[in-house]
C-alpha positions in Angstrom: 111.1 121.5 95.2 108.2 121.3 93.2 108.8 117.3 92.1 109.2 117.0 95.8 106.4 118.9 97.0 104.1 117.0 94.2 105.4 113.6 95.9 104.8 114.7 99.1 101.2 116.1 98.4 100.3 112.9 96.5 101.9 110.4 99.5 99.8 112.4 102.1 96.6 112.2 100.1 96.7 108.3 99.7 97.2 108.3 103.3 94.2 110.7 103.9 92.0 108.8 101.6 92.7 105.4 103.4 92.4 107.3 106.7 88.9 108.4 105.9 87.4 105.6 104.5 86.7 103.7 107.4 85.1 100.3 106.0 88.5 100.0 104.1 90.5 100.4 107.4 88.4 97.5 109.1 88.9 95.4 106.3 92.5 95.8 106.3 92.9 94.8 109.8 90.4 92.0 110.1 90.6 90.4 107.0 94.1 88.9 107.5 93.8 88.2 111.1 90.7 85.9 109.9 92.5 84.5 107.0 95.4 83.7 108.7 93.5 81.9 111.9 90.7 80.2 109.6 93.6 79.1 107.3 96.1 77.6 109.9 93.8 76.2 112.5 92.0 74.9 109.5 95.1 72.9 108.0 96.9 72.6 111.5 96.0 69.1 112.2 96.2 67.8 108.6 99.3 69.5 107.3 102.5 67.9 108.0 105.5 69.5 107.2 108.5 67.8 105.4 111.3 66.6 107.0 114.1 69.2 107.9 114.5 72.2 109.7 110.9 73.2 109.5 109.6 69.3 110.9 107.3 69.8 113.9 106.8 73.6 112.9 103.0 74.1 113.7 101.0 75.7 110.2 99.5 78.5 112.2 103.2 79.8 112.7 104.2 78.7 109.5 101.5 80.6 107.9 102.2 84.0 109.6 105.0 85.3 107.2 102.9 84.5 104.3 99.9 86.5 105.3 102.2 89.5 105.9 103.5 89.3 102.2 99.6 88.6 101.6 98.7 92.1 103.5 101.6 93.8 101.7 100.8 92.7 98.3 96.7 93.8 98.4 97.1 96.7 100.1 100.1 98.2 97.8 98.5 96.7 94.2 94.6 98.0 95.2 95.8 101.4 96.7 96.8 102.2 92.7 93.2 101.4 91.8 92.2 105.2 92.2 94.3 105.6 89.4 91.6 104.1 87.1 89.3 106.1 88.9 91.2 109.9 88.7 91.8 109.1 85.2 88.0 109.2 84.5 87.2 112.0 87.1 89.2 114.2 85.7 92.1 114.2 88.7 94.9 112.9 86.5 94.8 114.5 83.6 95.0 118.0 85.9 98.4 116.6 87.6 100.0 115.8 84.1 99.3 119.3 83.1 100.7 120.7 86.4 104.3 122.2 85.9 105.8 119.0 87.7 107.8 115.9 86.1 105.2 112.9 85.6 108.3 111.2 87.6 106.5 112.9 90.7 103.3 111.2 90.2 104.7 107.8 90.1 107.2 108.3 93.4 103.7 109.6 94.8 101.8 107.4 94.6 104.3 104.6 95.3 105.5 106.2 98.3 101.7 106.4 99.9 100.7 102.7 98.8 104.3 101.4 100.3 103.6 103.3 103.6 100.0 102.2 104.1 101.4 98.3 103.0 104.3 98.8 105.4 102.2 100.0 108.3 99.6 97.4 108.1 102.1 94.6 107.8 103.9 95.9 111.1 100.9 96.4 112.8 100.5 92.9 112.3 103.6 91.7 114.1 101.7 92.3 117.7 100.2 88.7 117.2 103.9 87.2 117.2 103.5 86.3 120.8 100.6 84.5 119.9 102.5 81.8 118.3 105.1 81.8 121.0 107.8 84.0 118.8 109.8 86.7 120.1 112.2 88.4 117.7 115.2 91.1 117.9 115.4 94.4 117.0 117.3 93.4 113.8 114.6 91.2 113.3 112.4 94.0 113.0 114.2 96.2 111.3 114.8 93.3 108.5 111.0 92.7 108.0 110.4 96.2 108.1 113.0 96.7 105.2 111.6 93.9 103.3 108.0 95.0 104.0 109.2 98.6 102.4 110.7 97.3 99.3 108.2 94.4 98.7 105.3 97.4 99.0 107.3 99.5 96.6 107.5 96.8 93.9 104.0 95.9 94.1 102.9 99.7 94.2 104.9 100.7 91.1 103.5 97.3 89.3 99.9 98.2 90.2 100.9 101.8 88.7 102.2 100.6 85.8 99.3 98.0 85.2 96.6 100.7 86.1 98.1 103.5 83.9 96.5 101.9 80.7 93.5 100.5 82.5 90.1 102.1 81.3 87.8 100.5 84.2 88.2 99.2 87.7 87.0 95.8 86.5 89.7 95.1 84.3 92.1 96.3 86.9 91.0 93.8 89.2 91.0 90.7 86.5 94.6 91.8 85.3 95.8 92.0 89.1 94.1 88.7 90.4 96.6 87.2 87.1 99.8 88.2 89.1 98.5 88.4 92.9 97.3 85.1 93.3 100.0 83.1 91.8 102.9 84.7 93.1 101.4 84.6 96.7 100.8 80.6 96.3 103.9 79.8 94.8 105.8 82.3 97.1 106.0 79.5 100.4 103.5 81.0 101.6 101.6 77.9 102.0 103.8 75.0 101.6 107.4 74.8 102.4 109.3 74.5 98.6 111.0 71.5 100.1 108.0 69.5 99.8 106.8 70.5 96.7 106.9 68.5 93.1 110.0 69.9 91.2 108.1 72.0 88.5 106.6 74.0 91.7 109.9 74.2 93.2 111.7 75.6 90.6 108.8 78.5 90.0 108.9 79.0 94.0 112.8 80.0 93.6 112.1 81.9 90.4 109.1 84.1 92.4 110.6 87.5 93.8 108.1 87.0 96.7 109.1 83.8 97.9 112.3 86.1 99.1 109.8 88.4 100.7 108.1 85.6 102.7 111.9 84.1 103.7 113.3 87.6 104.6 110.0 88.3 106.7 110.5 84.4 108.3 114.6 85.0 109.0 113.3 88.3 110.6 110.7 86.5 112.7 113.1 84.4 114.2 115.8 87.3 115.2 117.9 86.0 111.7 119.2 82.9 113.5 118.1 79.6 113.0 114.9 80.5 110.9 113.0 77.4 109.2 111.6 77.1 105.7 113.6 79.7 104.6 114.7 79.8 100.7 118.0 82.3 101.3 119.9 84.3 103.7 118.2 87.6 104.7 121.1 89.5 102.9 120.0 87.3 99.5 116.3 88.2 100.4 116.8 91.8 100.7 119.1 91.9 97.6 116.6 90.3 95.3 113.6 92.7 97.1 115.7 95.5 96.3 116.1 94.6 92.5 112.8 93.5 92.1 111.6 97.0 93.4 114.0 98.9 91.3 113.0 96.9 88.3 109.5 97.5 88.8 110.0 101.3 89.6 111.8 101.8 86.2 108.8 100.1 84.6 106.3 102.7 86.1 108.6 105.4 85.3 108.7 104.3 81.5 105.2 103.7 81.4 104.1 107.3 82.8 106.9 108.7 80.4 104.5 107.7 77.3 102.0 109.8 75.7 98.7 109.1 77.7 96.4 109.0 74.9 97.3 107.5 71.5 96.9 109.0 67.9 
Protein backbone atom coordinates (compact mmCIF):
# COMPACT_ATOMS: atom_id res chain seq x y z
CA UNK A 1 0.00 0.00 0.00
CA UNK A 2 2.87 2.37 0.75
CA UNK A 3 4.32 1.76 -2.71
CA UNK A 4 0.94 2.34 -4.37
CA UNK A 5 0.41 5.59 -2.47
CA UNK A 6 3.86 6.73 -3.57
CA UNK A 7 3.12 5.88 -7.21
CA UNK A 8 -0.20 7.75 -7.17
CA UNK A 9 1.31 10.72 -5.33
CA UNK A 10 4.17 11.07 -7.82
CA UNK A 11 1.79 10.61 -10.76
CA UNK A 12 -0.50 13.33 -9.45
CA UNK A 13 2.48 15.58 -8.81
CA UNK A 14 3.63 15.28 -12.44
CA UNK A 15 0.17 16.14 -13.74
CA UNK A 16 -0.20 19.05 -11.31
CA UNK A 17 3.17 20.51 -12.35
CA UNK A 18 2.13 20.33 -15.97
CA UNK A 19 -1.25 21.97 -15.43
CA UNK A 20 0.23 24.81 -13.38
CA UNK A 21 2.88 25.58 -16.00
CA UNK A 22 0.86 27.63 -18.48
CA UNK A 23 3.73 28.24 -20.88
CA UNK A 24 4.39 24.51 -21.12
CA UNK A 25 0.67 23.81 -21.56
CA UNK A 26 0.43 26.32 -24.39
CA UNK A 27 3.60 25.06 -26.06
CA UNK A 28 2.62 21.41 -26.20
CA UNK A 29 -0.71 22.29 -27.80
CA UNK A 30 0.45 24.81 -30.39
CA UNK A 31 3.92 23.49 -31.30
CA UNK A 32 2.86 20.13 -32.82
CA UNK A 33 -0.03 21.78 -34.68
CA UNK A 34 2.28 24.40 -36.17
CA UNK A 35 4.91 21.75 -36.98
CA UNK A 36 2.33 19.57 -38.73
CA UNK A 37 0.87 22.39 -40.78
CA UNK A 38 4.17 24.00 -41.75
CA UNK A 39 5.84 20.75 -42.79
CA UNK A 40 2.73 19.20 -44.28
CA UNK A 41 1.70 22.20 -46.36
CA UNK A 42 5.31 23.05 -47.21
CA UNK A 43 6.03 19.62 -48.75
CA UNK A 44 2.52 18.97 -50.00
CA UNK A 45 3.30 19.99 -53.57
CA UNK A 46 6.83 18.57 -53.80
CA UNK A 47 6.67 15.24 -51.95
CA UNK A 48 5.48 12.34 -54.10
CA UNK A 49 4.56 9.05 -52.47
CA UNK A 50 6.07 5.89 -54.02
CA UNK A 51 3.93 3.45 -55.96
CA UNK A 52 1.85 1.21 -53.76
CA UNK A 53 -0.94 1.56 -51.20
CA UNK A 54 0.29 5.03 -50.25
CA UNK A 55 0.29 6.37 -53.82
CA UNK A 56 -1.77 9.52 -54.08
CA UNK A 57 -1.79 10.09 -50.32
CA UNK A 58 -1.43 13.76 -49.40
CA UNK A 59 1.62 14.65 -47.33
CA UNK A 60 -0.45 16.44 -44.67
CA UNK A 61 -2.39 13.23 -44.12
CA UNK A 62 0.73 11.06 -44.28
CA UNK A 63 2.56 13.19 -41.68
CA UNK A 64 -0.30 13.16 -39.15
CA UNK A 65 0.58 9.92 -37.26
CA UNK A 66 4.23 10.95 -37.19
CA UNK A 67 3.31 14.21 -35.46
CA UNK A 68 1.30 12.26 -32.87
CA UNK A 69 4.37 10.08 -32.25
CA UNK A 70 6.51 13.21 -31.95
CA UNK A 71 4.13 14.61 -29.31
CA UNK A 72 4.43 11.40 -27.32
CA UNK A 73 8.21 11.22 -27.56
CA UNK A 74 8.91 14.79 -26.54
CA UNK A 75 6.31 14.93 -23.78
CA UNK A 76 7.38 11.62 -22.30
CA UNK A 77 11.07 12.38 -22.44
CA UNK A 78 11.00 15.94 -21.20
CA UNK A 79 8.64 15.13 -18.35
CA UNK A 80 11.60 13.25 -16.85
CA UNK A 81 13.86 16.29 -16.93
CA UNK A 82 12.50 17.02 -13.45
CA UNK A 83 14.58 14.07 -12.21
CA UNK A 84 17.73 16.09 -12.85
CA UNK A 85 16.28 19.23 -11.26
CA UNK A 86 14.96 17.36 -8.22
CA UNK A 87 18.31 15.71 -7.67
CA UNK A 88 19.84 19.19 -7.33
CA UNK A 89 17.04 20.57 -5.14
CA UNK A 90 17.14 17.62 -2.75
CA UNK A 91 13.62 16.29 -3.41
CA UNK A 92 14.96 13.12 -4.99
CA UNK A 93 17.16 12.35 -2.00
CA UNK A 94 14.15 12.84 0.30
CA UNK A 95 12.13 10.31 -1.70
CA UNK A 96 15.00 7.82 -1.65
CA UNK A 97 15.23 7.78 2.13
CA UNK A 98 11.45 7.45 2.54
CA UNK A 99 10.12 4.01 3.63
CA UNK A 100 9.01 3.02 0.14
CA UNK A 101 10.68 0.90 -2.58
CA UNK A 102 12.70 2.70 -5.21
CA UNK A 103 10.66 1.05 -7.94
CA UNK A 104 7.70 3.20 -6.84
CA UNK A 105 9.72 6.23 -7.95
CA UNK A 106 10.12 4.68 -11.41
CA UNK A 107 6.47 3.78 -11.85
CA UNK A 108 5.19 7.05 -10.38
CA UNK A 109 7.21 9.22 -12.74
CA UNK A 110 6.66 6.89 -15.69
CA UNK A 111 2.89 6.80 -15.18
CA UNK A 112 2.65 10.58 -14.84
CA UNK A 113 4.65 11.21 -18.01
CA UNK A 114 2.75 8.51 -19.90
CA UNK A 115 -0.66 9.96 -19.02
CA UNK A 116 0.46 13.44 -20.04
CA UNK A 117 1.87 12.22 -23.36
CA UNK A 118 -1.19 10.11 -24.15
CA UNK A 119 -3.61 12.88 -23.22
CA UNK A 120 -1.93 15.33 -25.56
CA UNK A 121 -1.77 12.77 -28.38
CA UNK A 122 -5.47 11.91 -28.05
CA UNK A 123 -6.33 15.61 -27.94
CA UNK A 124 -4.52 16.01 -31.25
CA UNK A 125 -6.93 13.48 -32.81
CA UNK A 126 -9.62 16.16 -32.98
CA UNK A 127 -7.80 17.37 -36.12
CA UNK A 128 -8.65 14.15 -38.00
CA UNK A 129 -11.78 15.60 -39.67
CA UNK A 130 -9.59 18.36 -41.14
CA UNK A 131 -7.89 15.73 -43.35
CA UNK A 132 -11.15 13.88 -44.10
CA UNK A 133 -10.23 10.81 -42.09
CA UNK A 134 -12.80 9.08 -39.91
CA UNK A 135 -11.83 6.21 -37.67
CA UNK A 136 -13.71 3.59 -35.66
CA UNK A 137 -13.98 3.05 -31.94
CA UNK A 138 -11.59 0.12 -32.25
CA UNK A 139 -9.19 2.33 -34.18
CA UNK A 140 -9.24 4.98 -31.45
CA UNK A 141 -8.66 2.32 -28.78
CA UNK A 142 -5.71 1.00 -30.79
CA UNK A 143 -4.22 4.49 -31.03
CA UNK A 144 -4.65 5.03 -27.28
CA UNK A 145 -2.99 1.67 -26.54
CA UNK A 146 -0.04 2.49 -28.81
CA UNK A 147 0.28 5.93 -27.23
CA UNK A 148 0.26 4.49 -23.71
CA UNK A 149 2.91 1.88 -24.51
CA UNK A 150 5.14 4.30 -26.41
CA UNK A 151 4.81 6.96 -23.73
CA UNK A 152 5.64 4.42 -21.05
CA UNK A 153 8.71 3.23 -22.96
CA UNK A 154 10.16 6.69 -23.52
CA UNK A 155 9.33 7.97 -20.07
CA UNK A 156 11.24 5.00 -18.67
CA UNK A 157 14.10 5.68 -21.11
CA UNK A 158 14.19 9.32 -20.05
CA UNK A 159 14.18 8.30 -16.39
CA UNK A 160 17.08 5.91 -16.97
CA UNK A 161 19.21 8.59 -18.58
CA UNK A 162 18.18 11.42 -16.23
CA UNK A 163 19.05 9.30 -13.17
CA UNK A 164 22.77 9.70 -13.86
CA UNK A 165 22.73 13.20 -15.34
CA UNK A 166 24.03 16.11 -13.28
CA UNK A 167 22.77 18.98 -15.46
CA UNK A 168 19.73 19.58 -17.63
CA UNK A 169 22.06 20.67 -20.44
CA UNK A 170 23.66 17.25 -20.49
CA UNK A 171 20.24 15.60 -20.43
CA UNK A 172 19.07 17.61 -23.43
CA UNK A 173 22.22 16.77 -25.37
CA UNK A 174 21.97 13.04 -24.72
CA UNK A 175 18.24 12.83 -25.36
CA UNK A 176 18.53 14.60 -28.70
CA UNK A 177 20.84 11.78 -29.77
CA UNK A 178 17.95 9.39 -29.20
CA UNK A 179 14.84 11.37 -30.08
CA UNK A 180 15.60 12.95 -33.43
CA UNK A 181 17.16 9.92 -35.19
CA UNK A 182 14.46 7.60 -33.84
CA UNK A 183 11.71 9.89 -35.09
CA UNK A 184 13.28 10.64 -38.47
CA UNK A 185 13.82 6.91 -39.07
CA UNK A 186 10.33 5.88 -37.99
CA UNK A 187 8.57 6.32 -41.31
CA UNK A 188 7.01 9.52 -39.97
CA UNK A 189 8.46 11.81 -42.66
CA UNK A 190 8.95 9.34 -45.50
CA UNK A 191 7.66 5.81 -46.21
CA UNK A 192 10.11 2.94 -45.86
CA UNK A 193 9.31 1.74 -49.39
CA UNK A 194 10.86 4.83 -50.95
CA UNK A 195 14.00 4.94 -48.79
CA UNK A 196 17.49 3.68 -49.58
CA UNK A 197 18.06 0.02 -48.57
CA UNK A 198 20.21 0.88 -45.54
CA UNK A 199 17.63 3.36 -44.28
CA UNK A 200 14.87 0.86 -44.95
CA UNK A 201 16.53 -1.65 -42.61
CA UNK A 202 16.93 1.03 -39.95
CA UNK A 203 13.25 1.90 -40.22
CA UNK A 204 12.30 -1.76 -39.78
CA UNK A 205 14.59 -2.11 -36.74
CA UNK A 206 13.31 1.08 -35.09
CA UNK A 207 10.63 0.46 -32.41
CA UNK A 208 9.16 3.92 -33.01
CA UNK A 209 8.34 2.82 -36.57
CA UNK A 210 5.82 0.35 -35.18
CA UNK A 211 4.26 3.05 -33.02
CA UNK A 212 3.79 5.27 -36.08
CA UNK A 213 2.49 2.30 -38.09
CA UNK A 214 0.06 1.34 -35.32
CA UNK A 215 -1.26 4.90 -35.06
CA UNK A 216 -1.68 5.02 -38.84
CA UNK A 217 -3.62 1.74 -38.78
CA UNK A 218 -5.86 3.08 -36.03
CA UNK A 219 -6.55 6.24 -38.03
CA UNK A 220 -8.16 4.18 -40.78
CA UNK A 221 -10.09 1.86 -38.49
CA UNK A 222 -7.55 -1.00 -38.83
CA UNK A 223 -8.51 -1.56 -42.47
CA UNK A 224 -6.79 -0.47 -45.71
CA UNK A 225 -4.24 1.67 -43.91
CA UNK A 226 -1.56 2.96 -46.32
CA UNK A 227 2.20 3.03 -45.62
CA UNK A 228 2.12 0.66 -42.64
CA UNK A 229 5.01 -1.62 -41.70
CA UNK A 230 3.03 -4.40 -40.03
CA UNK A 231 -0.37 -5.41 -38.75
CA UNK A 232 -1.81 -3.65 -35.67
CA UNK A 233 -1.21 -6.80 -33.60
CA UNK A 234 2.49 -6.82 -34.49
CA UNK A 235 2.76 -3.08 -33.76
CA UNK A 236 1.14 -3.58 -30.35
CA UNK A 237 3.44 -6.53 -29.63
CA UNK A 238 6.62 -4.62 -30.51
CA UNK A 239 5.47 -1.57 -28.52
CA UNK A 240 4.69 -3.78 -25.51
CA UNK A 241 8.08 -5.50 -25.65
CA UNK A 242 9.90 -2.18 -26.00
CA UNK A 243 8.00 -0.69 -23.05
CA UNK A 244 8.79 -3.72 -20.88
CA UNK A 245 12.48 -3.53 -21.81
CA UNK A 246 12.73 0.19 -20.99
CA UNK A 247 10.89 -0.28 -17.69
CA UNK A 248 13.24 -3.10 -16.76
CA UNK A 249 16.22 -0.86 -17.57
CA UNK A 250 14.77 1.95 -15.40
CA UNK A 251 14.12 -0.40 -12.48
CA UNK A 252 17.64 -1.84 -12.73
CA UNK A 253 19.12 1.67 -12.84
CA UNK A 254 17.25 2.95 -9.81
CA UNK A 255 18.34 -0.03 -7.73
CA UNK A 256 22.00 0.82 -8.25
CA UNK A 257 23.84 2.96 -5.65
CA UNK A 258 22.88 6.60 -6.09
CA UNK A 259 26.39 7.85 -5.40
CA UNK A 260 29.58 6.16 -6.52
CA UNK A 261 32.05 5.38 -3.74
